[in-house]
Each structure stands twice: as C-alpha cells, then as structure tokens.
N, C-alpha and C positions, 0 to 999 in steps of 0.2 A: 455848852459842853456838858454832857451827861457823865456823872461819876458814879460808878457802881462798885460796891465792895466785892472782894474776891469770893465770898460765900454766896453772893447773889449770882455772880458770873458762872459758878459751877452749876448752879441749878438752871440758869438760862441755857447753858450749853447742852444740858441733857434733853432739852426740848426737841433737838434735831438729831439725837443719837440713833434712833431706831426707825424713824418714819420719814417718808418723803412728803408727808402732808403738812400743810400750814396750820398751826394751832391758833386758837382764838386768843384775843387779848386777855380774856378772863383766865385762861390756863397759864399764860405767862405770869400774871399777877399772883395766881394761886401757888405756883411752884417756886417762884423766886422772891416773893415778898417785895416786889417793885411797886412803888406807888402808882396809882391809876394815871396820874399826870404824865408819867414817864413810859408807861407800857407801850403806847402807840409808837413812840420814837424808837424804843428798843426793838419792837417787832419789825419795823421798817428797816432798821439797820441790819438786823440779822438776816432778813430776807435778801437785802441788797448784797451782803457779803456772800451768801450761799449761791445766789443767782449767778454771780460771776465765776462760778466753778472754783471758789476758794475752799479751803479744807476746814473740817469741823474738829480736828483733833485738838485744837486749842483756839480760844477766842483771841482776837487781836485788837490792838489799838488802832482805830481808824483816824487819821489826821488829814489835813489838806495837802495838796500836792506840794512838792519841794519848791523852794525859791527858784526864780528864773536863772540864777547863776549856777545852779546844779543840774540844769537840764541836759548839758552835754557830758555829764559824768555819770558813771555807774559804779556804785560801791560793791566790791566783791567781798563776801564774808571770808573771814580767816580760815574757816574749815574747808574752803575749796582749795586753799593752797596755791602755789605757783610762784614763778620767778618774774614773769613778764607776760603781758597780754596786749594785743593790738585790737583796735576797733576803729570804725569809720564813722565820723560825725559830720554831717553836712558836706559829704564828699571829700573830707580831709582826714587822712590817716593820723591817728595820735597814739602814742605809746606811753604807758604808765608803768612804773616799776613797783616792786613789792614794798619799797621803802615808804612810798606815799600811802599805799594801801594799809601797811602796818601802822602808820601814824594815825590813820583814821580809826582803825580797829582799837588801838591802844586808848585813844580818846573815848571811844565808845565804852570800853571795858571799865572805865573809871566811873561811869554813870551808875547810880544806884538803881537796882531792879525795882520796877514799880509794883506797888501792892494793889493798885486799882487800874481799871481799864477805862480809858476816856473814849467816848463815842461822840464824834462830831455830827450832830443831827443835820447840819447843813452841807455835809460832804456829798459829793456826787458819786455815781456808781463806780467811777474810775479812781476813787480815792486811794491814796497811798496808804498801805497798811504796814505798821511796824511795831515790834515789841521787843524790849531787851530780854535776852534769854541766855542765862549763864555767861554774862559778859559779852554777848554778841548782839549786833543789831540785825534783825531780819531785814533783808533787802526789800526795797520798794517794789510794788507790782508794776513792772515796766513792760512795754510792748516793743520787742526788739526786731521781730521779723514778720512782715506782712500783717501787722496788727494782731498777731497771735498772743494771747495772754500767757501762754505756756512756755514760750521761748524767752528765758530770762537773761541769758548771757550769750554773747558771741563766742563760739569755740576758740580755744587758743592752742598754740602748737607746742607748749612746753610739756615736760615729762609728767606722766601720771604720778600723783602723790596721794598718800593717805594721812588722815588726821588721827594718828594712832599713838600720840605721845604718852597717853595714859596706860598703854598696854605693856606689861612687863616683858622684857626680852625673852625670858625663859618660857613664856607662853606662846611665842611665835612659832608657827609651823612652816610657813613658806608662802610663796606667791605662784600664780599660774596664769598664763595668758589663754584667753578663750577666743577662738576664731570659729565663727559659724561655718565657714566653708570647709573646715576639717571634717565635720560630722555630715555624713551622707545619708539621705533617705532613699531607700530602694524598695519599690513595691514589688512583692512576689505575686504578681497577678496570675501567674500560671497555676497557682495553688487554689485560686478561687473557683467557686461553682455557681455561676450566675443563674443557671436554670432553676436552682432551688431557692433563690431569694424571693420573698413575698412581694406582691405589688398591691397598690392601693385599689380598693373596690369602691362601689357606690359613686362613681364619677368624681372621686376626690382628686384625681390626677389633674383636674382643671386648676387646682390651687397652685401647682408647680409652675404654672405659666401665667400667673395673674399679674406679674410685673413688680418692680421695686416700689418702695415707699415705706416710711416709718409706721404709718397707720393703715397700710394696705392689708386689711384682714378680710377674709371671706366669711360672711355671716352664714351660719346654718339656716337661720330664719331671719327675714327682714323684720327688724323691731318695729317699724312703722305700720306695715300692713299685715304682719303675721304670716306672710306667704313664705313657704320653705324654698330655699335655693337648692337644697339637696334632699334626698329622700327623708321623709318624716321618721323612718325607721331609726335614724341616727339620734333622734331627739330624746329617746328614753334609754338611759343607761342602767336601769334597774337590773337588767339581765347580766351586766358586767360586774355587778357588785360582788365582793368576796363571798358573801353569803349565798350567792346563786351560781358562781363560777366554780368548776371543778379543777383545781390546780394540780391534782394528781395526774391529769392528762397532758400537762405541759412538760416538755422536755426540760429536765432540771438544768440549772446553770452550773457549768463546770468552772471552778476557779482555775486560774492559770497554773498554780502549783500542782494541780491534779490532772492537768491536760497532758496526756502522754504524747499526743501528736505534737504539741507545741514544744515539749521537752526534747523530743526526737529531732525536730527541725532545728532547734537551737544548737544541738550537738553537731548536726550535719553541716550547718553554715558557720560553725565556729564562734557562736555568740557566747558572751559571758553571762547575760541576763535575759530573762524572758518574762513577759507580763501581758496584761490585757489593758484596753483603754480605760475601763472603769476603775482599775486599780491604780493607774498612773496619774489620773487627772488631779487628785488632791495635792500631790507633791509637785506636779508641774505647775499648778496654780500658784503655789508659794514661790516657785522660781520666777514666774511671770511678775509677781509683785516685787520680787527682789531686783530683777533686771530692769524693769520699767519704773521702779520707785513709785509703785501704786498708781500707775497711770489711770486716770478716770475714764469712764466710757463716754462716748459721744452721744449726747442727747439733743443735739441741735435740730433734729428732724421732727421733734415733738412740739406741741403747743406750749404756751406759757401759763397754763392753768396751775402747774405745780411749781411754785416759785422756790421751793426748797430743794429741788432736784439738782444736785451738783455733780453727779456722775461718779461719786465715790462708791467703792465696793461695799456691800452690806456686811454686817458682822458675821453672818453665816458663811459668806463667801471667803472671808479671811480666816476661817478656822484653821488651825494647824493641820498639815498633811501628815497622816499616820499610815504606815504600811508595814507589812511583815516581809522581811527579806529572808528567804528560806534556802538553805544549802541543799543541793540535789546530790548528796553523797560525795563520792570521790572524783567527780567529773569537773570540779571547780566551776560549776554553773549554778546560778542562783535564780530562784523565781521571786517575783514581787507581787504580793497580794494586798489588796486593800484591807485595812483593819476597820471593820464595820460594827464593832461592838457597841458603838454609840451613834450609829448612823440614824439621823432623824428622818431620812426618806424611806426607811424600811416599810412603814405602813402604806405610804402612797405607792410604793413599788408594786404592791399587790394589785391595785387598781390599774397601774400602768401596764402590767403583763396582760390582763384581760382586755384592756382597751386596744392594745396593739393588734390583737387577733380580731377584735371587733371591726377594726378599720381595714384589715387586709384579707378578710374572709367574706364570702357571701352569707346572706342571712341563714340559709340552709346549713352551710358548713359550720357556722359559728354555733348553732343550736346544739351541735354534738358535744360541745364543751360544757354544757350546763349540767348542774347537779341532777336535774330530773332525768337526764339521759344516761343512766348508770351503765347501760350495756353498750353504749356507742364506742366504736373503735376509731380513734383519731390518728393512728400511727401513719396512715397515708397522708394526712394533712400536716402533721407535726414534722416528722422526719428529723434529720440532724440539722443543727444550727449551721448557718452559712457564715464563714469567716473570711476576712481579708488579713493577710500577713505582710508585714513590712520590716525591713532591717533599718534601724536608725542607730548609727554608731555601733556600739557593742550590744544593743538591745534588739531582740526579736519581739515585736508587738503584734498582738492579735486583736482584731476589731470585729464585733458581730455586725453582720449586714442586715439591717431591718427591712429595707425597701429598695426597689429598683424600677427605673423607667428608662427605656432605651432612647428616649428623645432628649434626655439631659446630656450635657457635655461631659467629657471625661469618662469615668467608669460608669456613670449613670446611676450610681448608688447614692442613697441619702439616709440620714438617721430619722427615726420616727420618735417624737417626744410628746407625751401627754402632759400638759401643764395644768395643774390644779390652781384654782383662783386663790388670791392672796388670803382671803378670809378663811379658807380651809387650811392653808399652810401655816398661818399664824396661830391657829387654834385647832390643831389636829384632833385633840381629845374630844372636843365638843362636836366637831364635824363628823367624826367617824361613828359616834354613838347615837347621834340624833338625826333622823331622816329629815326633820324639818329645817335643817341647815341648808337653805337654798339661795345662797348669794348669786346674783345674776350679773351677766355682762350684756348690756343692751345699748351701748353708745360708743362712739369712737374716742371722745375726749372727756376729761374730767378727772377729779380725784377719786371718785368712787364709781363702781359698776361700769367701768370703761375699759376698753382694750388698751388704751394709752397707759393707764396706771399699771396694768398687768405687764405690759411690755417693758416699761421703765424698771419695774421690780425685777423682771427676768434679766434685763441687760446688766443690772448692777449685782445680781446674785449668782445666777446659774449659767449665763451665756458663755462665760469663759470655759467652764467644764464642757459644755456642748461643742465649743469650737475646737478644743483639744481632741475630743473624740472624733470629730469629722476630719480633722487634719491627719491624725494617726491612721484613720481608715481610708484615706484618699477619697473621701466622699465629696459630692457636689454641694451639699448643704444639709439643713435640718427641716423637717416638717413638724409644725406645732399644732396640737389640738387642745383647745382650752375647754375645761370642764369644771364642774363642782361635785364630782363623783356620781351625781344622779342625772345630770344633763350636759350635753355638748352645746357650745355657743358659737364657735367659729374656728377657722383654720388660717395658718399663715406659713409661707415657705420662705426661709432665709438662706440664700446661697452663701457659701463660705466667703466669697468676696465681700458681701455686705457685712457679714459678721466681723471680718478683719477690720473693716472701716470703723465699725462701732467700737471695737476694743482697742485698736492700735493707732487711731488717727489723731487723737488729742496731742497736740504738740507738733504735728507735721504741717507742711505747707505745700500747696500745689505749685508746680513749676511750669514754665512756658509763657506764651504771650499773655499779657495782661491788658492790652488795649487794642482797639480795632485798627489803628494806624499801623502798628507794628506788624500785625497779621496781613494787612493789605500790601505793605511794602515787601514782605517776605513770606509768602504763603507756606514755604517749607517749614516754618516754625510750628505749624499745626501738628506735624508728625512727631515733633520733639516734646509735645505737651504730655505731661504725666499727671494723671488725676490723683486726688487724695486717696482714692480706693486702691490704685496701683501701688502707691508708696506704702500704704498700710499693709497690703498683702505681702510685700517684700519684707517689711519689718517683722510681720508675724512669723514668716518662715525662718528668718534669721534668729529671732528670739527663741523659737522652738528648738532649733538645732543647738543654740548656746545653752539652753536649759538642760538638754540631754547631756551635753559635754560636762557641765558643772556637776550634774547628778553622778555621772560616771566617776569623776574625780573624788567626790564625796564617798562613794561606795568603796572605791579602791583604798582610800585612806583608812576607812573603818576596818576593812579586812586586814590591811597591813598591820594596824595597831591592836588587833584582837589578840588576846592571850591564847585563845584556842583556835587553831586553823580550821577552816570550814564551819565556823560558828554561825548559826542563824541568829537574827536579831530583829527587834522592833525599831523602826526608824521614824523619827519625827523631824519634820522641817517646818520652821515657823519664821516668817519675815516680820521684822519689827522696824518701825520708823525711828530713825535717829533724829532727823530734822526734815525740813521741807525738801531738801536736796539729796539726802542720803538715807539708805535703808541697810539693815543688817540681817543676815540669814543665820538663824540658830539651828544647829544640827545636833541631835541627840540619838544615840543608839544604845539599846538595852538588850543584852544577850537573852535568848530564849531556847528552851529545850523543845523537842518535838511534841512532848506531852502538853507543854504550856501553849504552844501554837495551836494545837487542836482544841484546847479548852477555850482560847480566845475566839477562834474562828467559828466555833459552834454556837456562840452567843446570839448572832442575828437570827438563826433558824429557830432557836429556842424562844426568842421574843415573838417571832412570827407565829409559831405554833400556839404559844400561850394566849396571844391576842385573839386568834380565830377559834380556839377551843375552850378557853377559860370562861367560867361563869362569874368571876369576880369583877369588880369595877376596873376600868382601864387604868385609872390612877394607881390602884394597888398593884396591878401587874407591872406597870412601869417602874414603880419604886422598888419592887423585888428585883427587877432586872438591873437597875442602876446599882443597887447594893451589891449584887453579885459581881458586876463589872469592877466596882471600886475594890472589892476584896481581891480579885484576881490581879488588878494593877499593882497593889501593894505586895502581893506574894511574888510577883515576877520581877520586881525591881532589885537588882544586885549592884550596889554602888561601887563595889570593888572592880567590876568589869564594865561599868557604864562609861561611855565616851561622850564628851560634850565639846562642841566647837562653835565658833562664830566666824562669819565670813563677811568681808567688806568687798565692794566692787566699784571700779571706775571704768569709764567708757572712752573709746577713741573713735571718731568718725573721720575717715580718710587721714589717719595718722595725726589728728589734732584732738587734744583733750576736749571732751564734750562737757560743757558746763550748763546744760539745760536741766530744768527740773525733771523732765522725763526724756531720756535719750531718744533722739529722733534723727532720721535721715531726711534729706531734701530731694533726693532722686534715687531711682532704683539701682543705679550703678555705684552708689556710695558703698564704701567698705566700713563695716562696723566690727570692732573688736573690743574686748574687755580685759581687765586685769583684776583677778581676785586675790585677796590676802586672807589667809586662814590662821587662826590662833585658838589655843585651848581656852576653855572656861573652867573654873574651879569645880570640884565635886559637889560643893554645896549649891552653887548656882545651877549646875546641871540637874541636880535632883529637884530643885525648886521649879525650874522651867519644864521639866518632864511632867510633874504632876499638875502644874498649871495648865499645860496643853491638854492633858487628858480631861481635867475638870471643866475646861471651857466647852468641850463637846458634850459632856454630861449635863452641864447646866443649861445649855441651849435646848437639849432634848427635853429636859424637865420643864422648861418654860413653855414649850410648844404644847405640852400635854396637860398643863396646869388647868384644873377645873375651877379653882377659886382664883379670881383675878388678884386678890390681895396677896397671894403667894408669890407672884412674879416680882422680880427685882426692880423693874423699871415702871414707874407709874404712868409715863407717857405711852409706853407700849401697851399698857392696860387700857388706856383711853382709846387708842387706835382699835384694839380688839373689841371694845365695847361698841364703838361706832359701827364696825363691820358686822357685829351681831344684829344690830338694829336693821341694817340693810339686808341681812340674811332672812330676818323675819318678814321684811317687806317682800323679799323674793319668793317666799313661800306662798304668800297671797297671790302674787303674780302667776306662779306656777299653777295654783289651783284654778284660777280664773281661765288661764290658757287651756288647761286640760279639758274644759267644758266646750271649747270651740272646735269647729270642724277644721281639720288639718288640710290646708291647700298647698299643693306642691307645684312649683313652676317647672314642670317637667317638659323637656324638649321632645 
C-alpha cells in the first residue's frame, strides 16, 4: 500500500492537468518529491486511472473490489436523493428503501475524512475507487449496462429531487421543465443562395468521399516516398501568410448586431433574438457541459499510444461563454454577439481567412489577393457572403456557408476549418514571429508529429464548437486542413454523424440483436437495430434544442428583472462541477451602454491592427491589449444592476429519473426531459465570479503568447512546449532538406 501526503498528491495531480502526454518518471519525482522507489508505481497507477476514462478533477483512493457479499448491492449517494428504487440482480427484482440507504450514508458520514491517499499497487484496472468527500462516500466504479463504465445506476421512477438544503429560501427563483420537443428547428432554405457558395479546388473534393475512420487522413504528401497526392502548389503556404495576403480585398465580416438583413428577417418572422453561429457557440458549449455533466469525448477509435487520454474537455474548451446581448431599440428584439476582447484565436483567424480562399480558388484567382497585385479587382471573386438562416425556438440564427458539393447528402454544404498544429497553438507568440517554427505532421500514430495527437486534441478542445456551427447551419460536416502556417500536411472530412458519435456517445449503448442465434431465429430484429451513431445523433439534436430552451428562459429572466426596460447587457455562462454526478450553471449579466458595447467590440480589431502594423515586440503589444481590456472590464461593472444566478438540473428518461453520470438514452424513440431549478447568488459572489470568468480568458491568452517559459503558471505545460519546440527545430531541418528535392506528383 502506497501512502502519499496531500502536498505530494496536489503536485502529482498537476502532471495531467494540461497535456495528454505521459510524463517521465523523472518528472514525477521532480515535481512531487516522491522517492524513486515509489515513482514507478505512482506513474502506473495514474495511467491506469486515466486510461479508464476516470476524471482528473481530484485524485482518488484506489482499493480492491468490494467483498463478495456486496456484489448484489449498489450504494446510492445521498445527494442523488429519492424515496425508492428498483433494480434487477440475477434476474430477480429487488427493492430497497431510503431507510437502508440513509443508514449506509449516516455510517459513512461518521468516518473521518482522510488526509492521505492510499494507492494499492496490486489493484487491477477495474479497481473500485472511493474517497470520502464532505461526509459522503463516492460510489464504486460499477458496470451496470452492457459493460459500459459510464452507466452507474439504473434509472428509477421516483420524483425528481434537488440537493438544495443549503440554499436559503429567499434566494429561490423557481423551477422550469425543459422539453426538447417544444423547441423546433426550421431551416429557411428559400433564403439561401447556393450558386454563390465556394467549392473546393485542386481535386480536394476527393477527401469528402474517403470514408470514415478515426485516423483516416488524406496526406498531401506521402511521408515515406515524398510523392505528392495533390498538387505541390498546396505545399507552400508562404503566399497565404498575413505579410503576403492583402486582407483589404476580403469582404469584411459583419457581426449579427450590425446585419440589417438579419434584423429585418427577425422582425418579419416574429423572433425575439438573432445571432450568428460564431457568436452562439461559446454559450451553447457551456450548456452542453451543464446538460451532459461534462460528458467526455469518445476516443476509442485511436491507438493506445496516449495512455493519459481520458476524453475530458481541455481547459480552453471549458472557458466561460461571454456574449453581448444588445437591444435593437423599441422593437423588443435583441442581438447576441460574441465578446472577443480576449479571444485567443484572433491571430490564427488571419491565416484561416487566407487559407480558406487558398483552398477554394484556382492558383490564378488566388494570386489576385496578394499584396504584390495592388491593382487587382477581386469584387467578382469575393462577392457577398453566402448565409443559411434557421429558426430555433425564438432565435433566428445565421450561418456562413464556406463550401458546397452537390454530391453530399442533404443541403450539400459543409464547413471549412484550417487547423494549426498543436505546437503553434500552444505557443502562438513564438510561432508567429519566427519562420523557423516548422513543426511537422508525418505519421498516423504517436504522441508527437502525428495526426492522431492532433485529432485527439481537436476532439477535446474545438470539435464541440465545430459541431454546433454545423448543426445550426444544417451542414453535412466539416472539412479539416492541417497546417503549421507555412506548410499544409493533410486533410480530413468529418460528417456531422461522426462528430455526434464522438461527442455524445460516451454512456450510450447499442440496441438490437447481440448474438447470431437471435438474429437467425428472427431476421426481423436486424431492422430494429440502432447503432451507437444513431443514438448519439438523436441525443445531440435533443440536447441542442434543450440548450436553446434553457438559454431563452435565462434571457427572459434577466430582461424581466432588469431595472431599465430594453437594457443591453454582457452575459456570462459558466458551468461548474459539483461532484461526479452533478454540475451547476452560473449566469451573470452586467448592463452596458451603447458606448461601452462599441468600446468592447472594437478591441479585437485593434489587436489585429496592432499585431500586423506595430514594430514593437508581440509580447509588448499583447500586454498593452490586456491592460486595456482589464481597465474596460472594471469601468463597465455596475454592482447595483448586476444579476447573478445559479441553476441546477435533473433529467428524466421516459418519465423515470435518470441516475447516470452522463444522461443518456438507449434508443432513438426515448423521451428525454429535464427540470431546472434557479436561485440567486449574492452580489459579492456575483462580482467574484464575473471577474474570475473574465480573468480566465485573459490568463490563457497571456500564457499562449508567453515568450519566457518561466512566466507561465504551469511547469508541466512549459515542459510540453519545450518538447514541441525541439520537434519544431527538427521540422525545420526536414523542410530544408525536402525543399532541395524534386517534387513528384502522383497526378491522374
């Protein structure tokens, strides 16, 4: 039995906080002061826990499986509540009352909370994990349905209850039932203009039909032979660099609040709110975490090279959602714009804009966008942006259409995403300033320089945002192009059905025949089989409609309680974990004047201009920007009119209380409803959470641009960036060597 002090545990836990890489034994010893004799066992135990898709928010006590006499019993924690539940054990129904459960919990509560964590080095991968936490015993890791480690309890039919005994009655606002079927999605396809939507060039449309598979990536160049699968013209991205591309020729992006057509359509269709996909994804992501209780992504299609990959969302993916809700005068209609004052993707979006045109224009047409062609007229190439419009509840949502192929099912449209390699995204300051930053992607598997590592990071960080954009825009999927700013490496197409399975399948089970004999006796069972992908797609659609419904209730509540009718405001949504089975949504609104909104919304353009035109170091430009953001945040905060709320949620599947770690359905015909409970939070807590949310986004932006690794707050994140820099220097040598070779194209 290994016994570790709590101070050591905190440091061991930080080893897995930011990276999906496995650190060496020396790093474990260095950062946690664990003796060499124990480092190996600690490393193996941590990897075993994370490999089983357990969570890193707290380290747990790993002990052997319970005694044989407890195999037929499941202890339900007190915070799940309930009067009675039924379950089937060995084909026999048994019923347990809350008295027996209460007795178990009371006995547990008397135990003294441990100050140490015991790790049984002999325990197996399926070891039971428990730790006392505020008088409760965390339930054992049990497999209750089809061997799935995510279905912890069988659903029960008793009434939904909340563990809210600590909430003062005066702070209670009310409860509301959420029914996905109430919110309708209506595509306004007649407003679309398909003839103006760009199409892929350079034979890249082949990628759209390359077939499914976790690692099914189309290489631009075969890494073994050096032969190009697509035109060598795509290999050199120097002409797409911001220093070469003339952005003044690009049709400027119009925010939803300034889109007169969108405002007019909202009034015509009787909508209360209008927005764009890019503005909605941050708050809808928080609602996804809230409803699903931070459901992990499915990484089962990948290799086992990365033992620390547990599917949990990255820190950047969980950043608070912040938007500006702006009143449109006396029409009682509001626009919703993204607050990008601290958006860390602002720099990479420059490259993304030029790369999109690089992939959808011929070589001759693209050359007209270069700085050297000052006199070129691209109005015939650029034109007006193509949009898709959809009604979702009381929202009218606009989606920009990037690409179109009439051979794809449905609308034939898809999103085009340019994905920078992790080495660049983790150290934007170095990568943008130094041309020798040439991190490569040249293999399918592995922790470094592989498409696998890039896809895992994508799935855990940005795929949720991409999926929401595709769903709102009624698109077939997303086209991914992997690059390091200077080079393209490969392409992948992800249909929305595959994305749904990645994001929404953990905790679901397939239904239908499970053995050959059943299918042979009754062939008709095959038609009733529902795949995990079908179930995940249904869950994704229901969760999306529930998210819109909750958001509408939040906005209506804020407007109702506002001291000034028609008041515009800054809205923050942030989901926080209560325990392994429950999450809480924090809602904060701060009133803003039109002048304050304009000042906030002008910040991203100022940063973009300063970066492209300023002669001072990037770190200085960034610090000036963050100082200005911080000053504006303090000036706009008015505690007397600020509103703060917290929301709890419970779920019902087919009228039975859902007691799963992540709410899930077992077939597409299942009915999923939820009950939310809203209460106020104190002005002091509201202020603290408001500035904490804003500072989280500022801090992550500062870390990504940090030139000095010692400035970053996490030493292990620094270690990862150092390793990636080493590979980037290696990639520069590879690039120089390859540039001297003749380019051979496998052209049909």
